C-alpha positions as CSV (number, residue, x, y, z in Angstrom):
1,M,0.0,0.0,0.0
2,T,1.3,3.4,-0.9
3,S,2.1,5.6,2.0
4,Q,-0.7,8.1,2.6
5,A,1.7,10.9,3.6
6,D,4.3,10.6,0.8
7,S,6.0,13.4,-1.1
8,S,3.1,13.5,-3.6
9,T,1.1,15.7,-1.2
10,Q,0.8,19.1,-2.7
11,T,-1.2,21.2,-0.2
12,G,0.5,24.3,1.2
13,G,0.6,23.9,5.0
14,S,2.1,21.2,7.2
15,N,-1.2,21.1,9.1
16,G,-3.0,20.2,5.9
17,H,-0.4,17.5,5.2
18,S,-0.8,15.8,8.5
19,A,-4.6,16.2,8.4
20,R,-4.8,14.5,5.0
21,A,-2.6,11.7,6.2
22,R,-4.9,11.0,9.2
23,L,-8.0,11.0,6.9
24,L,-6.5,8.5,4.5
25,Q,-5.1,6.2,7.1
26,A,-8.6,5.2,8.2
27,L,-9.6,4.2,4.6
28,P,-9.2,0.7,3.1
29,T,-7.5,2.3,0.0
30,S,-4.1,2.8,-1.4
31,E,-3.0,5.9,-3.2
32,R,-1.2,6.4,-6.5
33,R,-0.6,9.1,-9.0
34,L,-1.4,8.9,-12.7
35,E,-1.2,11.3,-15.6
36,A,-4.4,12.1,-17.5
37,A,-5.0,14.9,-19.9
38,G,-2.1,16.8,-18.5
39,V,-3.3,16.5,-14.9
40,S,-1.1,14.8,-12.3
41,T,-4.0,13.0,-10.6
42,S,-4.2,11.7,-7.1
43,L,-6.2,8.5,-7.1
44,L,-7.5,6.3,-4.2
45,E,-8.1,2.7,-5.0
46,G,-9.6,-0.1,-2.9
47,G,-11.9,-3.1,-2.9
48,E,-12.6,-5.8,-5.4
49,G,-15.4,-6.4,-7.9
50,A,-17.1,-4.3,-10.6
51,P,-15.4,-0.9,-11.0
52,V,-17.1,2.2,-9.5
53,V,-15.7,5.7,-10.0
54,L,-16.7,8.2,-7.3
55,L,-16.4,11.9,-8.4
56,H,-16.6,14.5,-5.6
57,G,-18.1,18.0,-5.8
58,Q,-17.0,21.6,-6.1
59,G,-14.2,22.6,-3.7
60,G,-14.0,19.0,-2.5
61,F,-11.5,16.1,-2.4
62,A,-11.6,12.3,-2.7
63,A,-11.7,11.7,1.1
64,M,-15.1,13.4,1.2
65,W,-16.4,10.0,0.3
66,G,-14.7,8.6,3.4
67,L,-17.8,7.7,5.4
68,V,-19.1,5.4,2.6
69,I,-15.8,4.0,1.2
70,P,-15.3,1.2,3.7
71,E,-18.8,-0.3,3.0
72,L,-18.6,0.1,-0.7
73,A,-15.1,-1.5,-0.9
74,R,-16.6,-4.7,0.5
75,S,-18.2,-5.5,-2.9
76,R,-16.9,-3.1,-5.5
77,R,-13.5,-1.9,-6.8
78,L,-13.4,1.8,-6.0
79,L,-11.6,4.5,-8.0
80,V,-11.8,7.8,-6.2
81,P,-9.8,10.7,-7.8
82,D,-9.3,14.2,-6.7
83,L,-10.8,16.3,-9.6
84,P,-8.4,18.2,-11.8
85,G,-6.8,21.1,-9.9
86,L,-8.5,20.1,-6.7
87,G,-7.2,18.2,-3.7
88,E,-3.8,16.8,-4.7
89,S,-4.5,16.7,-8.5
90,Q,-2.4,19.3,-10.3
91,L,-2.5,20.8,-13.8
92,A,0.9,20.7,-15.5
93,S,-0.2,23.6,-17.7
94,G,-3.2,25.2,-19.3
95,E,-6.7,25.8,-18.1
96,L,-9.8,23.7,-17.3
97,D,-12.9,23.5,-19.4
98,S,-15.5,20.9,-20.2
99,A,-13.5,19.3,-23.0
100,R,-10.4,18.9,-20.9
101,V,-12.2,17.5,-17.9
102,V,-14.1,15.0,-20.0
103,A,-10.8,14.0,-21.6
104,W,-9.3,13.6,-18.2
105,L,-12.0,11.2,-17.1
106,A,-11.7,9.2,-20.3
107,E,-8.0,8.7,-19.8
108,L,-8.4,7.9,-16.1
109,I,-11.0,5.2,-17.0
110,E,-8.9,3.8,-19.8
111,Q,-5.9,3.4,-17.4
112,T,-7.8,1.9,-14.5
113,C,-10.9,0.0,-15.7
114,D,-11.1,-3.2,-17.7
115,E,-14.8,-2.8,-18.2
116,P,-17.2,0.2,-18.3
117,P,-17.6,1.4,-14.7
118,T,-20.5,2.8,-12.8
119,L,-20.0,6.5,-12.5
120,V,-21.3,8.1,-9.2
121,G,-21.0,11.9,-9.4
122,H,-21.8,14.3,-6.7
123,S,-22.6,18.0,-7.5
124,L,-19.8,19.1,-9.9
125,G,-18.8,15.5,-10.1
126,G,-22.3,14.8,-11.4
127,T,-21.9,17.4,-14.1
128,I,-18.7,15.8,-15.2
129,A,-20.2,12.3,-15.1
130,A,-23.2,13.3,-17.1
131,R,-21.2,15.1,-19.8
132,F,-18.9,12.1,-20.1
133,A,-21.9,9.7,-20.5
134,I,-23.3,12.0,-23.3
135,E,-20.0,11.8,-25.2
136,H,-18.8,8.3,-24.3
137,G,-21.8,6.3,-23.5
138,D,-20.1,3.1,-24.6
139,R,-17.5,3.6,-21.8
140,V,-20.0,3.8,-18.9
141,G,-22.0,0.9,-17.4
142,R,-24.4,3.0,-15.2
143,L,-24.7,6.6,-14.1
144,I,-25.7,7.7,-10.7
145,L,-26.1,11.4,-10.1
146,V,-26.1,12.7,-6.5
147,D,-27.4,16.2,-5.9
148,S,-25.9,16.9,-9.3
149,G,-25.0,20.1,-11.0
150,S,-26.1,21.1,-14.6
151,L,-29.5,19.4,-14.6
152,G,-31.4,22.6,-14.0
153,R,-30.9,26.3,-13.4
154,F,-28.3,27.1,-10.8
155,R,-30.1,29.0,-8.1
156,P,-28.7,28.3,-4.7
157,A,-30.1,29.9,-1.6
158,P,-28.6,33.4,-1.1
159,G,-27.1,32.3,2.3
160,V,-25.1,29.6,0.6
161,I,-23.4,32.1,-1.7
162,V,-22.6,34.4,1.2
163,G,-21.2,31.5,3.3
164,L,-19.1,30.3,0.4
165,L,-17.6,33.7,-0.4
166,R,-16.7,34.3,3.2
167,F,-15.1,30.9,3.5
168,S,-13.2,31.4,0.3
169,A,-12.0,34.9,1.2
170,R,-10.9,34.0,4.7
171,P,-10.7,30.3,5.3
172,S,-10.8,29.6,9.1
173,R,-12.6,27.3,11.5
174,D,-15.2,30.0,12.1
175,S,-16.0,30.7,8.4
176,H,-15.9,26.9,7.7
177,E,-18.5,26.3,10.4
178,R,-20.7,29.0,9.0
179,F,-20.5,27.6,5.5
180,L,-21.4,24.1,6.7
181,S,-24.4,25.5,8.5
182,R,-25.7,26.7,5.1
183,V,-25.1,23.5,3.3
184,F,-26.1,20.8,5.8
185,V,-29.4,20.3,7.6
186,D,-27.5,19.3,10.8
187,P,-23.8,20.1,10.9
188,D,-23.6,18.4,14.4
189,R,-24.7,15.2,12.8
190,L,-21.9,15.6,10.2
191,R,-19.3,16.1,12.9
192,A,-20.5,13.2,14.9
193,G,-20.3,10.9,11.8
194,W,-16.6,11.7,11.3
195,G,-15.9,11.2,15.0
196,E,-12.2,11.5,15.8
197,R,-11.5,12.3,12.2
198,W,-13.5,15.5,12.2
199,E,-10.6,17.7,13.2
200,A,-8.5,16.3,10.4
201,F,-11.3,16.7,7.9
202,E,-11.9,20.3,8.9
203,A,-8.2,21.2,8.9
204,Y,-7.6,19.7,5.4
205,H,-10.6,21.4,4.0
206,I,-9.5,24.8,5.3
207,D,-6.0,24.2,4.1
208,L,-7.2,23.6,0.6
209,A,-9.5,26.6,0.6
210,A,-6.4,28.8,1.4
211,D,-4.4,27.3,-1.5
212,P,-4.4,29.8,-4.5
213,R,-3.9,26.9,-6.9
214,V,-7.1,25.2,-5.7
215,G,-8.9,28.5,-5.7
216,A,-8.1,29.2,-9.3
217,A,-9.2,25.7,-10.4
218,N,-12.4,26.0,-8.4
219,R,-13.3,29.2,-10.2
220,Q,-12.6,27.8,-13.6
221,L,-14.6,24.6,-12.9
222,L,-17.6,26.5,-11.5
223,R,-17.7,29.1,-14.3
224,R,-17.1,26.7,-17.2
225,L,-19.0,23.6,-15.9
226,G,-20.8,23.9,-12.6
227,V,-23.2,26.7,-13.4
228,R,-23.8,25.7,-17.0
229,R,-26.9,23.8,-17.6
230,I,-26.8,20.7,-19.9
231,P,-29.6,21.1,-22.4
232,P,-32.5,18.6,-21.8
233,D,-32.2,17.1,-25.3
234,R,-28.5,16.3,-24.6
235,L,-29.4,14.7,-21.3
236,G,-31.9,12.6,-23.3
237,D,-29.0,11.4,-25.4
238,I,-27.7,9.4,-22.4
239,E,-28.4,5.7,-23.2
240,V,-27.0,4.0,-20.1
241,P,-29.2,3.5,-17.0
242,V,-29.4,6.7,-15.0
243,S,-30.5,7.1,-11.4
244,L,-30.8,10.2,-9.1
245,I,-30.0,10.3,-5.4
246,W,-30.9,13.6,-3.7
247,G,-31.2,15.3,-0.3
248,R,-34.7,16.7,0.0
249,E,-33.4,19.9,1.8
250,D,-30.5,20.6,-0.6
251,P,-30.1,24.4,-0.7
252,I,-27.7,24.4,-3.6
253,M,-29.2,22.0,-6.2
254,R,-32.9,22.1,-5.2
255,F,-34.9,18.9,-4.9
256,R,-37.4,20.1,-7.4
257,I,-34.6,19.9,-10.1
258,A,-34.4,16.2,-9.4
259,E,-38.1,15.8,-9.5
260,H,-38.4,17.6,-12.8
261,V,-35.6,15.8,-14.6
262,G,-36.5,12.4,-13.2
263,S,-40.1,12.8,-14.4
264,E,-39.1,14.2,-17.8
265,L,-36.5,11.6,-18.6
266,G,-37.8,8.6,-16.7
267,W,-34.8,8.4,-14.3
268,P,-35.7,6.9,-11.0
269,L,-35.2,9.2,-8.0
270,Y,-34.2,8.1,-4.5
271,P,-34.8,10.9,-2.1
272,I,-33.0,11.2,1.3
273,D,-35.1,12.9,3.9
274,D,-33.7,15.4,6.4
275,C,-30.6,15.9,4.3
276,G,-28.8,18.8,2.5
277,H,-26.4,18.9,-0.4
278,V,-24.0,16.1,0.6
279,P,-25.9,12.9,1.5
280,Q,-22.8,10.7,1.5
281,A,-21.4,12.8,4.4
282,E,-24.5,13.9,6.2
283,R,-26.6,10.7,6.1
284,P,-24.1,8.0,4.9
285,Q,-26.2,5.0,5.8
286,A,-29.3,6.3,4.0
287,F,-27.0,7.2,1.0
288,L,-25.7,3.6,0.9
289,E,-29.2,2.2,1.0
290,A,-30.2,4.5,-1.9
291,L,-27.1,3.6,-3.8
292,Q,-27.8,-0.1,-3.5
293,R,-31.3,0.4,-4.9
294,A,-29.9,2.7,-7.7
295,W,-27.4,0.2,-9.1
296,A,-29.7,-2.8,-8.8
297,P,-30.3,-4.4,-12.2
298,S,-33.3,-2.9,-14.0
299,P,-36.4,-5.3,-14.0
């Protein structure tokens, strides 16, 4: 198993380095680095079985799936990258746009999967997964979109934008807590779920938010992918099975988006009650149950 605190770590502060190491030590994964579309990509791998690629959301990192990785790794082979420019994945040169990010995912899958994987994309990761399925449907087995971006108009609650701007401008424990209170129904439940790892999670998230490299990538990804709606007719071009998992109280990607798209395109929707934008972190057991239903074979 690759050391989780090796020299590939790229975040700026030593506090972030040690926090990240503590987060990864608790996961049944190894870490390696691969090159894809000019992105030096940090990839977590674990488990055996059919391949599943987990794509995190805006401003996130692979370990945000940490509360569900242990259970999923019991029956699936997990591939969990940091998105381009985020976490520990660095651009060698150039900028980020839809074409490059889709090419990045294509090369990552080509290098790691011997059969079309299930793509599970959260928020911005859902945007990327959906765009990939539109362009490379033969290279996807199943698509599961979790509180996904780009399926409807981007109209988050005003308080979310304020919280995000304050956290981005001055990353600190206080601004982080305020931002979480805008995104999650119950931040205390989130902290309790991470237990002793919460301090490491918070420290690493704050460290990344203070990294200019990550900030620049976040802005490009949000402007060029995250806030851009995929036309409904293009979503209709997706031929692989698609399911939606959604927090009913999501203040960023509103639940009504999932209801509308699911009804229009015949995509099954698995709601998670009493849950905000990040079900896999806020209500991991309910998320796992929804995921099992979503990737069950179609009747």
